Backbone as a chain_set.jsonl record, in Angstrom:
{"seq": "MKTLPFIIFGIAVLAQWAAPLSQIWTHERVLTRGTLIRLKCTAPDPYDPLRGRYLAVRPSQTEAPVPGGMVLNEGTQVYAVLTRGADGFATISSLSLTPPESGDYVRVKSRYVFNEKAVIDWPFDRFYVNEKLAPEADKWFAENLRSAQGITAEVRLLNGRAVLEDLSLDGKPFHEILKARVK", "coords": {"N": [[-97.34, 34.364, -60.364], [-95.514, 32.351, -60.795], [-95.141, 31.219, -58.349], [-97.345, 29.662, -57.763], [-97.232, 26.842, -58.596], [-95.4, 25.927, -56.657], [-96.777, 26.372, -54.296], [-98.955, 24.628, -54.623], [-97.528, 22.228, -54.73], [-96.455, 22.237, -52.122], [-98.82, 21.995, -50.589], [-99.65, 19.475, -51.432], [-97.563, 17.876, -50.419], [-97.878, 18.302, -47.659], [-100.43, 17.14, -47.331], [-99.856, 14.463, -47.904], [-98.319, 13.767, -45.72], [-100.05, 14.333, -43.626], [-102.21, 12.49, -43.692], [-101.228, 9.759, -42.966], [-100.139, 10.422, -40.454], [-102.366, 11.278, -39.048], [-103.817, 8.877, -38.849], [-102.045, 7.352, -37.288], [-102.001, 8.905, -34.95], [-104.705, 8.646, -34.116], [-104.825, 5.87, -33.645], [-102.91, 5.555, -31.563], [-104.115, 7.16, -29.63], [-106.403, 5.7, -28.99], [-105.148, 3.498, -27.808], [-103.97, 4.683, -25.524], [-106.052, 6.034, -24.147], [-108.258, 4.394, -24.242], [-110.758, 1.97, -23.17], [-110.074, -1.12, -21.641], [-110.875, -4.29, -22.82], [-111.58, -7.809, -22.752], [-111.489, -10.58, -24.923], [-112.499, -13.838, -25.871], [-110.664, -16.005, -28.019], [-110.149, -17.524, -31.283], [-107.914, -18.892, -33.677], [-105.697, -19.269, -36.561], [-102.212, -19.362, -37.708], [-101.214, -17.539, -40.149], [-99.143, -16.592, -43.009], [-98.029, -13.697, -44.557], [-96.527, -12.631, -47.419], [-95.963, -9.952, -48.014], [-96.59, -8.393, -45.774], [-95.603, -9.76, -43.606], [-95.186, -12.022, -40.743], [-97.968, -13.002, -38.828], [-100.44, -13.432, -36.263], [-103.558, -14.622, -36.841], [-106.178, -13.258, -35.466], [-109.235, -14.084, -34.15], [-112.093, -13.235, -32.605], [-114.136, -15.353, -30.595], [-116.902, -14.989, -30.563], [-119.002, -14.523, -33.134], [-121.507, -13.952, -33.926], [-124.451, -11.989, -33.417], [-127.439, -10.96, -31.738], [-130.125, -9.62, -33.643], [-131.966, -6.714, -33.26], [-135.565, -6.425, -33.245], [-137.117, -5.254, -36.188], [-134.848, -3.982, -37.201], [-133.028, -3.578, -40.117], [-130.518, -5.149, -41.79], [-127.972, -5.079, -44.165], [-125.496, -6.679, -46.263], [-122.286, -5.71, -45.298], [-123.082, -3.491, -43.833], [-122.408, -0.962, -41.497], [-122.488, -1.303, -38.057], [-123.086, -0.766, -34.541], [-121.785, -2.592, -31.968], [-122.859, -3.374, -28.863], [-121.201, -3.956, -25.895], [-121.004, -6.186, -23.139], [-119.66, -7.036, -19.987], [-118.981, -10.189, -18.69], [-119.292, -12.317, -15.744], [-116.946, -13.707, -15.741], [-115.134, -11.903, -16.704], [-114.825, -11.544, -19.397], [-115.769, -9.904, -22.416], [-118.848, -9.713, -24.173], [-121.044, -9.506, -27.001], [-123.984, -7.814, -26.531], [-126.054, -6.488, -27.799], [-127.063, -4.959, -30.937], [-126.758, -1.854, -32.696], [-127.766, 0.836, -34.824], [-126.868, 3.354, -34.408], [-124.38, 5.083, -32.44], [-124.217, 4.089, -29.011], [-125.252, 5.93, -26.064], [-123.784, 5.535, -23.725], [-121.436, 3.29, -22.11], [-119.519, 0.373, -23.191], [-118.689, -0.045, -26.552], [-118.319, -1.131, -29.961], [-117.502, -0.516, -33.345], [-118.651, -2.519, -35.921], [-118.854, -4.689, -38.85], [-121.617, -5.938, -40.643], [-122.007, -9.142, -41.96], [-123.957, -10.992, -42.922], [-127.451, -11.763, -42.31], [-129.179, -14.205, -40.501], [-131.787, -16.157, -39.303], [-132.568, -14.208, -37.37], [-130.131, -13.408, -36.352], [-127.091, -11.711, -36.663], [-124.197, -12.18, -38.548], [-121.026, -11.099, -37.894], [-118.165, -9.0, -38.7], [-115.247, -8.356, -37.012], [-113.348, -5.367, -36.19], [-110.631, -5.809, -36.118], [-108.082, -8.137, -36.917], [-105.564, -9.16, -37.014], [-102.491, -9.881, -35.42], [-99.409, -8.81, -35.341], [-96.171, -10.333, -35.525], [-92.744, -10.607, -34.577], [-90.433, -11.59, -37.064], [-88.383, -13.454, -36.438], [-89.266, -14.588, -34.099], [-91.605, -15.743, -34.848], [-91.933, -18.598, -35.654], [-91.834, -19.899, -33.128], [-93.915, -18.585, -31.866], [-96.028, -19.488, -33.384], [-96.06, -22.218, -32.689], [-96.667, -21.989, -29.926], [-99.184, -20.767, -30.08], [-100.701, -22.74, -31.421], [-100.56, -24.853, -29.54], [-101.961, -23.811, -27.352], [-104.399, -22.864, -28.207], [-106.677, -24.483, -28.133], [-106.824, -25.07, -25.486], [-108.0, -25.343, -22.058], [-108.23, -22.801, -20.785], [-107.888, -21.072, -22.935], [-106.995, -18.614, -25.467], [-106.705, -15.136, -25.0], [-107.763, -12.066, -26.327], [-106.648, -8.846, -25.866], [-108.15, -5.869, -25.984], [-108.401, -2.439, -26.76], [-110.862, 0.067, -26.425], [-112.364, 2.99, -27.744], [-114.685, 5.387, -28.272], [-116.069, 3.762, -30.168], [-114.029, 2.791, -31.738], [-111.62, 0.202, -32.109], [-108.629, -1.273, -30.924], [-106.301, -3.773, -31.17], [-104.437, -4.736, -28.534], [-102.839, -6.67, -27.169], [-102.136, -10.208, -26.732], [-103.068, -12.809, -24.483], [-102.536, -15.472, -22.134], [-104.065, -17.133, -19.678], [-103.926, -14.826, -18.107], [-101.306, -13.971, -18.415], [-99.119, -11.989, -20.337], [-98.596, -12.26, -23.889], [-96.04, -11.626, -25.024], [-94.266, -11.956, -22.847], [-94.563, -14.687, -22.312], [-93.595, -15.74, -24.708], [-90.922, -14.832, -24.701], [-89.921, -16.309, -22.556], [-90.164, -18.904, -23.561], [-88.396, -18.88, -25.724], [-85.888, -18.655, -24.589]], "CA": [[-97.801, 33.195, -61.061], [-94.505, 31.3, -60.69], [-95.19, 30.593, -57.027], [-98.5, 28.784, -57.667], [-96.845, 25.43, -58.559], [-94.745, 25.623, -55.375], [-97.827, 26.324, -53.279], [-99.672, 23.371, -54.84], [-96.608, 21.172, -54.316], [-96.405, 22.269, -50.659], [-100.081, 21.456, -50.074], [-99.637, 18.033, -51.692], [-96.631, 17.263, -49.466], [-98.536, 18.32, -46.343], [-101.517, 16.162, -47.33], [-99.274, 13.123, -47.835], [-97.868, 13.526, -44.35], [-101.167, 14.461, -42.691], [-103.058, 11.293, -43.668], [-100.728, 8.698, -42.077], [-99.968, 10.917, -39.084], [-103.691, 11.28, -38.435], [-104.144, 7.496, -38.498], [-101.183, 6.969, -36.164], [-102.474, 9.634, -33.773], [-105.958, 8.023, -33.697], [-104.486, 4.55, -33.111], [-102.248, 5.746, -30.266], [-105.091, 7.739, -28.708], [-107.229, 4.588, -28.519], [-104.329, 2.687, -26.909], [-103.703, 5.36, -24.257], [-107.251, 6.464, -23.444], [-109.345, 3.443, -24.417], [-111.144, 0.999, -22.148], [-109.566, -2.452, -21.923], [-111.802, -5.414, -22.746], [-110.961, -9.093, -23.087], [-112.337, -11.415, -25.765], [-111.993, -15.183, -26.151], [-110.25, -16.046, -29.422], [-109.758, -18.696, -32.052], [-107.141, -18.374, -34.812], [-104.498, -19.933, -37.079], [-101.063, -18.477, -37.904], [-100.836, -17.463, -41.561], [-97.973, -15.811, -43.392], [-98.272, -12.788, -45.671], [-95.193, -12.271, -47.885], [-95.767, -8.501, -48.061], [-96.725, -7.779, -44.453], [-94.875, -10.517, -42.596], [-95.855, -13.031, -39.934], [-98.958, -12.5, -37.894], [-101.41, -14.371, -35.739], [-104.895, -14.198, -37.266], [-106.982, -13.257, -34.244], [-110.672, -14.057, -34.407], [-112.896, -13.442, -31.398], [-114.999, -16.525, -30.745], [-118.28, -14.581, -30.833], [-119.13, -13.956, -34.477], [-122.921, -13.677, -34.161], [-125.104, -11.124, -32.444], [-128.88, -10.875, -31.99], [-130.589, -8.42, -34.342], [-133.219, -6.222, -32.677], [-136.728, -6.447, -34.133], [-137.29, -4.066, -37.017], [-133.583, -3.517, -37.772], [-132.708, -4.209, -41.402], [-129.079, -5.112, -42.041], [-127.492, -5.62, -45.432], [-124.089, -7.04, -46.246], [-121.372, -4.578, -45.203], [-123.629, -2.392, -43.036], [-121.688, -0.649, -40.259], [-123.35, -1.255, -36.878], [-122.377, -0.661, -33.273], [-122.015, -3.731, -31.084], [-122.792, -3.001, -27.444], [-120.513, -5.034, -25.181], [-121.177, -6.308, -21.694], [-118.674, -7.926, -19.364], [-119.552, -11.27, -17.894], [-118.677, -12.566, -14.442], [-115.596, -14.215, -15.98], [-114.282, -10.795, -17.151], [-114.81, -11.46, -20.852], [-116.828, -9.103, -23.02], [-119.651, -10.337, -25.219], [-121.977, -8.581, -27.642], [-125.33, -7.973, -25.983], [-127.024, -5.997, -28.776], [-126.559, -4.174, -32.065], [-127.441, -0.582, -32.877], [-127.322, 1.578, -36.004], [-126.254, 4.596, -33.93], [-123.556, 4.829, -31.244], [-124.935, 4.234, -27.74], [-124.889, 7.092, -25.244], [-122.8, 5.17, -22.709], [-121.019, 1.894, -22.106], [-118.508, -0.051, -24.155], [-119.225, -0.459, -27.841], [-117.34, -1.169, -31.033], [-118.092, -0.484, -34.685], [-118.403, -3.77, -36.644], [-119.58, -4.804, -40.115], [-122.518, -7.076, -40.779], [-121.781, -9.953, -43.164], [-125.297, -11.382, -43.344], [-128.381, -12.031, -41.217], [-129.873, -15.482, -40.633], [-132.515, -16.515, -38.081], [-132.53, -13.061, -36.457], [-128.777, -13.207, -35.837], [-126.173, -11.149, -37.656], [-122.8, -12.611, -38.523], [-120.291, -9.83, -37.956], [-116.708, -8.94, -38.841], [-114.62, -7.472, -36.034], [-112.46, -4.408, -36.875], [-109.23, -6.233, -36.014], [-107.957, -9.563, -37.223], [-104.156, -9.566, -37.096], [-101.534, -9.489, -34.386], [-98.129, -9.032, -36.011], [-95.138, -10.957, -34.705], [-91.382, -10.52, -35.076], [-90.131, -12.707, -37.967], [-87.534, -14.454, -35.785], [-90.043, -15.245, -33.048], [-92.843, -16.279, -35.426], [-92.116, -20.051, -35.541], [-92.147, -20.247, -31.742], [-95.254, -18.051, -31.607], [-96.954, -20.405, -34.048], [-96.16, -23.415, -31.843], [-97.377, -21.6, -28.715], [-100.58, -20.511, -30.421], [-101.325, -24.037, -31.728], [-100.655, -25.624, -28.303], [-102.861, -23.225, -26.374], [-105.654, -22.406, -28.795], [-107.79, -25.318, -27.696], [-106.674, -25.393, -24.067], [-109.166, -25.024, -21.23], [-108.351, -21.367, -20.544], [-107.976, -20.389, -24.226], [-106.227, -17.387, -25.69], [-107.504, -13.937, -24.808], [-107.349, -10.844, -27.014], [-106.838, -7.651, -25.049], [-108.524, -4.837, -26.949], [-108.741, -1.119, -26.214], [-111.993, 0.696, -27.103], [-112.598, 4.414, -27.513], [-115.642, 5.958, -29.225], [-116.394, 2.812, -31.215], [-112.817, 2.278, -32.378], [-110.985, -0.886, -31.361], [-107.24, -1.552, -31.257], [-105.804, -4.987, -30.529], [-103.243, -4.356, -27.785], [-101.984, -7.814, -26.847], [-102.76, -11.495, -26.495], [-102.628, -13.345, -23.202], [-102.97, -16.817, -21.767], [-104.177, -17.256, -18.227], [-103.526, -13.56, -17.508], [-99.908, -13.659, -18.688], [-98.988, -11.415, -21.677], [-98.014, -13.058, -24.955], [-94.605, -11.356, -25.194], [-93.543, -12.571, -21.729], [-94.575, -16.132, -22.538], [-92.724, -16.02, -25.855], [-89.535, -14.641, -24.281], [-89.569, -17.446, -21.707], [-90.061, -20.091, -24.413], [-87.244, -18.766, -26.625], [-84.659, -18.807, -23.798]], "C": [[-96.813, 32.04, -60.951], [-94.537, 30.597, -59.341], [-96.35, 29.618, -56.879], [-98.118, 27.303, -57.694], [-96.178, 25.031, -57.243], [-95.764, 25.525, -54.24], [-98.605, 25.009, -53.404], [-98.811, 22.188, -54.404], [-96.547, 21.09, -52.784], [-97.661, 21.688, -50.027], [-100.13, 19.942, -50.269], [-98.722, 17.307, -50.714], [-97.254, 17.21, -48.072], [-99.656, 17.282, -46.263], [-100.979, 14.743, -47.228], [-98.775, 12.797, -46.443], [-99.029, 13.526, -43.369], [-101.988, 13.177, -42.59], [-102.485, 10.198, -42.769], [-100.532, 9.171, -40.637], [-101.3, 10.959, -38.343], [-104.091, 9.873, -38.009], [-103.314, 7.022, -37.308], [-101.675, 7.624, -34.882], [-103.76, 9.001, -33.234], [-105.699, 6.674, -33.04], [-103.868, 4.67, -31.711], [-103.197, 6.32, -29.226], [-105.993, 6.639, -28.14], [-106.433, 3.737, -27.531], [-104.116, 3.358, -25.553], [-104.955, 5.703, -23.464], [-108.378, 5.44, -23.45], [-109.564, 2.521, -23.233], [-110.653, -0.376, -22.562], [-110.68, -3.476, -21.773], [-111.042, -6.673, -23.132], [-111.971, -9.943, -23.855], [-111.704, -12.781, -25.934], [-111.743, -15.292, -27.648], [-110.091, -17.456, -29.964], [-108.973, -18.169, -33.233], [-106.032, -19.299, -35.263], [-103.354, -18.923, -37.211], [-100.666, -18.449, -39.377], [-99.591, -16.615, -41.771], [-98.349, -14.968, -44.597], [-96.916, -12.315, -46.167], [-94.94, -10.766, -47.912], [-95.793, -7.853, -46.68], [-96.059, -8.555, -43.338], [-95.728, -11.522, -41.859], [-96.848, -12.362, -38.998], [-99.81, -13.65, -37.392], [-102.778, -13.832, -36.129], [-105.831, -14.352, -36.074], [-108.457, -13.127, -34.604], [-111.406, -14.265, -33.082], [-113.897, -14.57, -31.626], [-116.449, -16.149, -31.016], [-118.33, -13.892, -32.196], [-120.582, -13.649, -34.834], [-123.469, -12.795, -33.053], [-126.589, -11.051, -32.767], [-129.253, -9.544, -32.653], [-131.904, -7.976, -33.708], [-134.354, -6.233, -33.711], [-136.851, -5.148, -34.906], [-136.02, -3.532, -37.648], [-133.303, -4.302, -39.052], [-131.213, -4.028, -41.656], [-128.784, -5.748, -43.388], [-126.029, -5.987, -45.28], [-123.231, -5.769, -46.225], [-121.888, -3.395, -44.407], [-122.807, -2.206, -41.77], [-122.707, -0.549, -39.126], [-122.471, -1.14, -35.639], [-122.771, -1.843, -32.391], [-121.813, -3.269, -29.649], [-122.239, -4.195, -26.686], [-120.844, -5.004, -23.699], [-120.147, -7.297, -21.177], [-119.391, -8.95, -18.503], [-118.829, -11.404, -16.567], [-117.247, -13.069, -14.594], [-114.633, -13.141, -16.481], [-114.216, -10.631, -18.656], [-115.996, -10.659, -21.357], [-117.547, -9.913, -24.094], [-120.596, -9.278, -25.79], [-123.374, -8.852, -27.083], [-126.396, -7.483, -26.96], [-126.314, -5.234, -29.884], [-127.388, -2.902, -32.187], [-126.905, 0.101, -34.13], [-126.65, 2.891, -35.634], [-125.411, 4.286, -32.689], [-124.371, 5.007, -29.969], [-124.417, 5.443, -26.95], [-123.802, 6.767, -24.223], [-122.453, 3.696, -22.84], [-119.964, 1.615, -23.164], [-119.192, -0.515, -25.431], [-118.118, -0.382, -28.883], [-118.079, -1.189, -32.371], [-117.671, -1.749, -35.433], [-119.171, -3.726, -37.966], [-120.425, -6.066, -40.105], [-122.179, -7.825, -42.063], [-123.115, -10.382, -43.758], [-126.136, -11.662, -42.113], [-129.105, -13.337, -41.523], [-130.508, -15.822, -39.292], [-132.395, -15.452, -37.004], [-131.202, -12.891, -35.746], [-127.908, -12.694, -36.974], [-124.795, -11.753, -37.462], [-121.979, -11.365, -38.787], [-118.795, -10.05, -38.194], [-116.182, -7.935, -37.835], [-113.649, -6.534, -36.753], [-110.969, -4.742, -36.767], [-109.169, -7.713, -36.321], [-106.521, -10.051, -37.245], [-103.345, -9.015, -35.932], [-100.158, -9.833, -34.949], [-97.048, -9.457, -35.03], [-93.785, -10.759, -35.378], [-91.069, -11.773, -35.898], [-89.331, -13.821, -37.289], [-88.298, -15.247, -34.721], [-91.277, -15.958, -33.584], [-92.967, -17.802, -35.341], [-92.477, -20.5, -34.124], [-93.537, -19.746, -31.361], [-96.31, -18.96, -32.209], [-97.153, -21.662, -33.206], [-96.968, -23.122, -30.583], [-98.864, -21.443, -28.986], [-101.315, -21.826, -30.669], [-101.529, -24.866, -30.463], [-101.762, -25.12, -27.382], [-104.219, -22.807, -26.91], [-106.848, -23.193, -28.279], [-107.679, -25.739, -26.227], [-107.896, -24.908, -23.295], [-109.332, -23.52, -21.036], [-108.44, -20.564, -21.828], [-107.148, -19.121, -24.282], [-107.177, -16.207, -25.622], [-106.908, -12.785, -25.602], [-107.644, -9.677, -26.09], [-106.972, -6.472, -26.004], [-108.846, -3.552, -26.211], [-109.838, -0.508, -27.073], [-112.088, 2.161, -26.742], [-113.504, 4.921, -28.632], [-115.913, 5.034, -30.414], [-115.206, 2.247, -31.963], [-112.184, 1.224, -31.485], [-109.567, -1.088, -31.863], [-106.804, -2.768, -30.457], [-104.472, -4.668, -29.87], [-102.298, -5.529, -27.567], [-102.825, -9.082, -26.804], [-102.274, -11.98, -25.142], [-103.177, -14.756, -23.019], [-102.932, -16.903, -20.252], [-103.664, -15.999, -17.514], [-102.091, -13.143, -17.76], [-99.765, -13.159, -20.13], [-98.198, -12.312, -22.636], [-96.5, -12.87, -25.071], [-93.766, -11.971, -24.069], [-93.463, -14.08, -21.904], [-93.608, -16.504, -23.641], [-91.263, -15.859, -25.488], [-89.064, -15.815, -23.426], [-89.378, -18.72, -22.543], [-88.813, -20.055, -25.283], [-85.947, -19.002, -25.875], [-84.247, -20.21, -23.658]], "O": [[-97.213, 30.877, -61.007], [-94.012, 29.491, -59.208], [-96.344, 28.811, -55.949], [-98.639, 26.547, -56.873], [-96.373, 23.912, -56.766], [-95.626, 24.699, -53.338], [-98.879, 24.353, -52.4], [-99.31, 21.251, -53.78], [-96.584, 19.997, -52.218], [-97.577, 20.964, -49.034], [-100.59, 19.211, -49.391], [-99.07, 16.23, -50.229], [-97.167, 16.191, -47.387], [-99.812, 16.619, -45.238], [-101.569, 13.905, -46.546], [-98.814, 11.637, -46.034], [-98.999, 12.795, -42.379], [-102.419, 12.814, -41.496], [-103.191, 9.736, -41.873], [-100.737, 8.399, -39.701], [-101.351, 10.703, -37.14], [-104.645, 9.691, -36.926], [-103.838, 6.357, -36.415], [-101.758, 6.972, -33.842], [-103.898, 8.833, -32.022], [-106.281, 6.363, -32.001], [-104.269, 3.961, -30.789], [-103.085, 5.988, -28.046], [-106.31, 6.646, -26.95], [-106.98, 3.298, -26.519], [-104.083, 2.672, -24.531], [-104.931, 5.669, -22.234], [-109.36, 5.608, -22.727], [-108.675, 2.319, -22.405], [-110.801, -0.76, -23.722], [-111.349, -3.534, -20.742], [-109.987, -6.605, -23.763], [-113.145, -10.019, -23.492], [-110.492, -12.878, -26.122], [-112.499, -14.749, -28.454], [-109.924, -18.427, -29.225], [-109.307, -17.108, -33.761], [-105.475, -20.04, -34.452], [-103.518, -17.754, -36.862], [-99.851, -19.266, -39.805], [-99.062, -16.007, -40.841], [-98.929, -15.478, -45.556], [-96.199, -11.652, -45.416], [-93.784, -10.348, -47.839], [-95.092, -6.869, -46.444], [-95.959, -8.05, -42.22], [-96.841, -11.843, -42.277], [-96.588, -11.291, -38.451], [-99.889, -14.706, -38.02], [-103.119, -12.701, -35.783], [-106.224, -15.466, -35.726], [-108.867, -12.18, -35.276], [-111.346, -15.35, -32.503], [-114.439, -14.719, -32.721], [-117.167, -16.925, -31.647], [-117.768, -12.813, -32.379], [-120.859, -13.144, -35.922], [-123.016, -12.846, -31.909], [-126.968, -11.077, -33.937], [-128.757, -8.485, -32.27], [-132.85, -8.759, -33.623], [-134.114, -6.069, -34.907], [-136.706, -4.064, -34.339], [-136.096, -2.7, -38.552], [-133.338, -5.533, -39.062], [-130.711, -2.907, -41.727], [-129.289, -6.825, -43.706], [-125.396, -5.644, -44.281], [-123.429, -4.865, -47.037], [-121.198, -2.38, -44.311], [-122.536, -3.168, -41.051], [-123.677, 0.203, -39.223], [-121.266, -1.388, -35.689], [-123.95, -2.057, -32.109], [-120.727, -2.828, -29.272], [-122.743, -5.311, -26.814], [-120.951, -3.941, -23.089], [-119.808, -8.271, -21.85], [-120.274, -8.627, -17.708], [-117.865, -10.686, -16.301], [-116.424, -12.888, -13.696], [-113.447, -13.416, -16.667], [-113.612, -9.677, -19.147], [-117.091, -10.725, -20.797], [-116.933, -10.692, -24.823], [-120.903, -8.284, -25.132], [-123.879, -9.973, -27.154], [-127.515, -7.995, -26.961], [-125.131, -4.909, -29.784], [-128.565, -2.875, -31.827], [-125.727, -0.039, -34.462], [-125.94, 3.479, -36.451], [-125.698, 3.33, -31.969], [-125.134, 5.966, -29.851], [-123.293, 5.904, -27.152], [-122.987, 7.628, -23.891], [-123.094, 2.954, -23.584], [-119.572, 2.498, -23.927], [-120.155, -1.282, -25.392], [-117.125, 0.326, -28.716], [-119.139, -1.801, -32.503], [-116.479, -2.025, -35.568], [-120.018, -2.858, -38.182], [-120.002, -7.117, -39.622], [-122.076, -7.219, -43.129], [-123.377, -10.167, -44.942], [-125.611, -11.784, -41.006], [-129.581, -13.556, -42.636], [-129.84, -15.78, -38.259], [-132.143, -15.773, -35.842], [-131.141, -12.302, -34.667], [-127.983, -13.181, -38.102], [-124.29, -11.826, -36.341], [-122.199, -10.658, -39.771], [-118.247, -11.12, -37.929], [-116.625, -6.787, -37.809], [-113.167, -6.876, -37.833], [-110.137, -4.001, -37.291], [-110.102, -8.458, -36.018], [-106.278, -11.236, -37.472], [-103.49, -7.863, -35.524], [-99.787, -11.004, -35.024], [-97.007, -9.016, -33.882], [-93.692, -10.746, -36.606], [-91.396, -12.885, -35.485], [-89.577, -15.001, -37.539], [-88.012, -16.42, -34.476], [-91.927, -16.702, -32.85], [-94.042, -18.278, -34.977], [-93.323, -21.376, -33.941], [-94.256, -20.412, -30.615], [-97.364, -19.178, -31.612], [-98.282, -22.121, -33.029], [-97.845, -23.899, -30.208], [-99.701, -21.924, -28.221], [-102.43, -22.012, -30.181], [-102.563, -25.518, -30.319], [-102.424, -25.911, -26.711], [-105.099, -22.432, -26.135], [-107.908, -22.624, -28.019], [-108.367, -26.66, -25.786], [-108.719, -24.157, -23.818], [-110.449, -23.009, -21.111], [-109.012, -19.474, -21.826], [-106.665, -18.627, -23.263], [-108.302, -16.264, -26.118], [-105.7, -12.551, -25.561], [-108.76, -9.538, -25.589], [-106.04, -6.127, -26.731], [-109.488, -3.572, -25.161], [-109.766, -0.552, -28.301], [-111.915, 2.539, -25.583], [-113.128, 4.886, -29.804], [-115.976, 5.498, -31.552], [-115.361, 1.312, -32.748], [-112.208, 1.336, -30.259], [-109.317, -1.079, -33.068], [-106.92, -2.798, -29.232], [-103.492, -4.366, -30.551], [-101.09, -5.398, -27.76], [-104.054, -9.036, -26.834], [-101.188, -11.604, -24.7], [-104.144, -15.163, -23.663], [-101.877, -16.76, -19.635], [-103.047, -16.088, -16.452], [-101.694, -12.051, -17.353], [-100.234, -13.821, -21.055], [-97.269, -13.017, -22.241], [-95.762, -13.847, -25.201], [-92.664, -12.458, -24.322], [-92.415, -14.682, -21.671], [-92.875, -17.486, -23.519], [-90.434, -16.662, -25.914], [-87.926, -16.263, -23.563], [-88.5, -19.527, -22.238], [-88.226, -21.103, -25.554], [-84.987, -19.502, -26.462], [-83.233, -20.494, -23.02]]}, "num_chains": 1, "name": "protein.A"}
């Protein structure tokens, strides 16, 4: 009977470690095995005192056509089927309540439906930046956000999960551009 509290304590400790390790493992699995897609972005650079500096990444496509007969409420999880255009950028071609059998897709949330189009929330919205590099990153982001080529979010997809891997401008990774600007 005296060992029961120790067993319960041991299970609680294992559960506390298992939850974050499972999330880390899932995130890393998407980064290593996922399909790379590119999305055009728009975004400002906010500051969160608890989580630090980040670039608020918002893909430019926020609406998707709703198939006839599909009823979406606020917060409904749907699968956005993505197709790559001739320019290499992915766009949402359709929505589905169930995961498609093949192709690239990502799980998104519906905000509301208007005129047979759903306004959606993407599963990623922040790209965290080193505190020391953040002011320069903010300047770079502001200068290039409205440029002709625009900023591209490089996202990895695996089984409906999406992980924001990097940002790029004209095919050049964000970190390389930032290192060159800081020098």
